[in-house]
N, C-alpha and C positions, 0 to 999 in steps of 0.2 A: 480420638482414637481413629485410625483408618478403618474403613470397612471391612478389610481383609488384613490383620495386623500382624499376622504370624510371619515369621522369616524362617526359612529352612536352608541350613548349611548341608548340602548334600555332596559327600565325598564319592563321585561317580565311579571311579576306578582306582585299582590299586598300583598298576604299573605307571612309572614316570620315566619316559624315554628321553628327556632332555637333560636333568641334572641328577646329581647324587649329593644333596645337601647332607653335609654332615651332622646337622642338628635337626633333620626332618623329623617331624611329629609322627611319620610312619617308621621311622628308624631307618637303617641301611640295609642294601642286600647282603652284604658280607655278614653283617651282624646276624640276619635272619637265617643265611645259609646254614651258619654254625649251631643256632638254636632257634627253632621255629617258635614263635610267641604264642602261648596258649592263654596268657591272662586277658580277662574279659575287657574289651574295648581297646586292646592294643592293636595297632594296624600294622601291615606288612605289605611292602610292594610285591611280595612273592605269593600272596594270597592266591588260592586256586578257587576261591568262594565266592568271587564277584557275581553279582546279579546278570542275568542274560539281558540281552538287547530287549528281548519282549518283555519281560518283568519291568525293566526300567520304563519303557514307554508305556506299557498299560498303567502302571501306578501314576505316572506323570498325567496321564488324561484324566485321573480322579482329582487332580489337585483344583481344578476350575471350581468343582463343588465343594469347596472346603475352605476354612478361615485362613488358609495360606495366601498371602499376596506377593510374596518375594522368594525367590530361589537363588542362592549362591551356589554356582555349578564349580565344585572344586575337584581334587584328585589326590594324586597323580595328576597327570597333565590331561584334563578335560579335551582340549582342543585337538588332540591326537586320537580320540575315540572316534571311530568313523561315523557312528550314527548320531553325532553330537547335533548336528543340524536339524535331523529330523525331532530330536528331542526338544531343541529350542524352539521350533516351529509349533509343537504341541503346547507348551508353557505359554507362548506368547498367544497363540489362538484361544488360550483358557483366560486370557487377560491378567496375565502373572507378570510382574518385573523379574528380569533375568539378569544376573551379574554373573560374569564368568571370571573365575581366578585363575590365572595362567602364569607360567614361566615368562612368557613373553616370545620366546623364540619361535613359536610357530605362526607368529603375527606377520613374520616376513614372506609368508607364503600367500600370495592373492587369493587362491582358492580356499584358504580358511580364513583369511582376513576379512574378505569382501562380503561373505554371508552374514557375518556379525553385524554389519551395516544394513543389509537388505532384510533381515529378518528382524530388526528393530530392538536387538539387545539394549539393555539399558545402561549398562556399564562394564567395564573390563578393568579387573584390578591386577596389576603386574608385581610378581616379587622381584625386588632388586634391593639387595642389603647394603650396598654402599656406593657412593660416589666414586671411590677408588676401584679401578677394575681388578687390581691385584688382590686386594682384600677381598672383594665380592666373590672372584674365583677361587680363592683359597678355601672359602667355606662354602660355596655353591658350585663345586666344579663341575663342568659341563661333561656330559657322558661322551659327547663327539667333539673333535676338534672343531672351533669356529662358532660353537654354541654358547659362548660365554658372555660377558658383561657387553661386548660390543653387539652381539647378536640381539641381546635383550633391548638395548637401547635402540637399534635400528628398527626392531618391531614396533616398539612405542611410537616412533616416528613415523613409521609406514601406516599404523593405524590411524594416528591423529590427522596426517595428510590425506588418507583415503576418505575419513568422515567430513573433511573441508568444514563447511559452515553448518552442516547438521548438528542439530542439538545433542543427538546420541549416536552411539555410546558414549557415556562419560569415560574418560580414562585416568586411573590413579595408580600410584606406586604404593606398596606395602613393602616395609623394610623391618628386618629382625634386628633389634638393638640388643648388643652384649656388653660386656665389659671392655671389650677390645674395638669397639666402633661408635662410642658415645658421640663422636663428632657428627657422626651421620644422621643424628636427630635433627641436625639442622641441614647438613650438606645434601641429603637425598631430596628433601623437599625443594631445596635450592635448585637442584638438578631438575626435579620433576616441573618446575615452574618454568625453567629455561627451555624444556622440551614442549611446553604447552599442554602439559596435563592439567586435569580438573581437581585433583584433590591427592594428597599424601598422607600417609599413617606411618609412624614409628611405633612398631610393636615390640615390648620387651619379650626377651627370650623366656621360655618356659620350659625347663627340663627338670626331669625327676631328680631328687637329690643323689640317687644311685647312678645317674647317667655318667658315662665315662668323661664327658666334656663339662659337666657341672661346675666343678671347681674352677675351670678355665675361663667359662664364658658366662656363668650366671650373674646376674645383677645382685650386689649385696649392699646392706645399709651403709658401708663406708664409702660408698660410690654416690650417697644421695645428695651431698652438695654440688658436685659436678653435674650429676643428672638434672636436678633441678635447675641448674643454671643454664643448662643446654635447652631445656624445655622453654625457660624463660625467654632465651635468645630466639628460639624458633617463633614463639608468637609475638615477639616485638618486631621480628623481620618484615611483618605486613606483606607476605609473598601474595602473589595473584592466583591463588589456588585455596581451596577449602581444606581445613585440617579438623580434626576431632575438636569438639569443643573443649574450652580450656580446663575444665574439670577432670578431663582425662589424663591430664599430666599429674594431678594429684591422686588420681587412681593408681597411676604407675607408681608413684613414690610410696603410696599406702602400702601396696602389695609387695614392693620390695623390702619395706621397713617390717612388715609382719607376714610371714610365710602363709597364715591363714587367717581369715577374720569373719566377721559377720556381717551380710548384706541383708537388709530388710527388703522384702518384697522383690526380688531378683527377678529378672526377665526369663531367665532360663526355665524352661518347661511351661512357660506362660506364653512368651511372644517369639522364642527362639528354640529351634530344635536342630538335632544333628542326626544325619543318616550316614552310616557306614557303607563302604562299597557292596559288602554282602547283604545289605538291607536292614542291618539292625538300627534300630530307632531308639534315640536317648532324648531324654528330656533336656540335656544340656551338653555342650561340647566340652567341658572341662573333664580332665582325666581324673580328677579327685571325685567329681560327682559320679562319674561313671562307674567308679570302683565302688562307691558307697549305694549304687542302686541295688535295691533288693530283688531277688530273683522273679518275684511276682510282677515287678514293673520292666522286666525285659521283653522287648517288642520287636516285631519285624514288619515290614511293609509287605512280605510275600503274602499273597492272598488277601491283602487288606485294602481298603479306600483310605484317602487322606482324610475324609469326613470322619472315619472310624478311630484313626489314629491321633488326630488333632483337634482337641475340643477348642471351642470358643473361649479367647482368654478373658480373664477377669479384669485385667488392668492393675492387678494387685502382686501377682506373682507369689513367690514361697519365700520365707525367711531362710537364708543358707549361711551356714556357718563354714563353709568351705570356699569363700572367697580367696583367691591366689592370682599370681602373676597370669596363669593360664585364663583366667576369667577376664582380666583386663583386655586381652586380644578380642573378646567378644563385644566390648561396648561400641567400637565403630560399627559392627553390624547391626547392632540394635538401633543405631542413631544414623543409618545409611541415607535416609531421605535428604538429610542436611549435607551429608558428605558428598554426596554425588550431585549436588547443586552449586552453582555458582553466582556470584554477584547478587542481584536482588532476589533471586530463586533462594539463596541461603539464608537471607534475612526474613523470609516469610516461613521458612520450614520449621 
């Protein structure tokens, strides 16, 4: 186990200025204008309760003296938060690995792109859901004209070219897989490889059964033969980039076959935690686990230090009966050292 084995998925800010993804886990602006979400753990791009800059930076400075070794900076769009470089600087000065999760559009701006290299960001994960621009922009509509598929791809290219021969940041693509784009299990990693990316991750969509798009997009058992075949094709393609380990495909199939299941010794709450933009800290990013968390386990980073919030992991985790598609998306985070490696690095991870 690493000396500092905990990973933190940190949703830095609520607002996302680049896209209005129809299946965003924050919901949509229109939905939340009509009815402000009140259920615990439900996020909103319209939230007025995001942490202040001072609160974010003060807590970040305490991470160096904690078991946290890796931070995924997510959002909304983290690269459009003005103090982002100050935060990255604090994290890197504290010896942490930093992974920025972005829509990719902001990477077209040199004043945003170049500091990621200069500050030593370890990896940049870009969201792109299809190799087909029309499909991608249908479900991930840009908020401004010109910020769609083409802008995301050009941002990826710009970062890879600016990085040159430097080993970091690694660059990868995460794609949401629904019943309408199963072909992108293979097509997006092929695109990523052609762009010179280092890794690619096809992630199964995770929607509540009551979500208005669930019946249209959710993966169901009748799709398992095609889903399995697509993953088989992906791993047989021998692409020049890193994919989640082969067992990941089995986890996807298992979660689609059974909506919930038991996972012995899950890493949630042991080596992976989630922080909302308002500072709420959860043992696990899964919506099911958040909903099941008793009030006495509700915590916030406000007024706390990382050492107080995150105990040294046991390496065993806790048995959890709430394994779902939502959880599958967390496996690549837990296995990120191998995912962000290439070639001989991957074989040693």
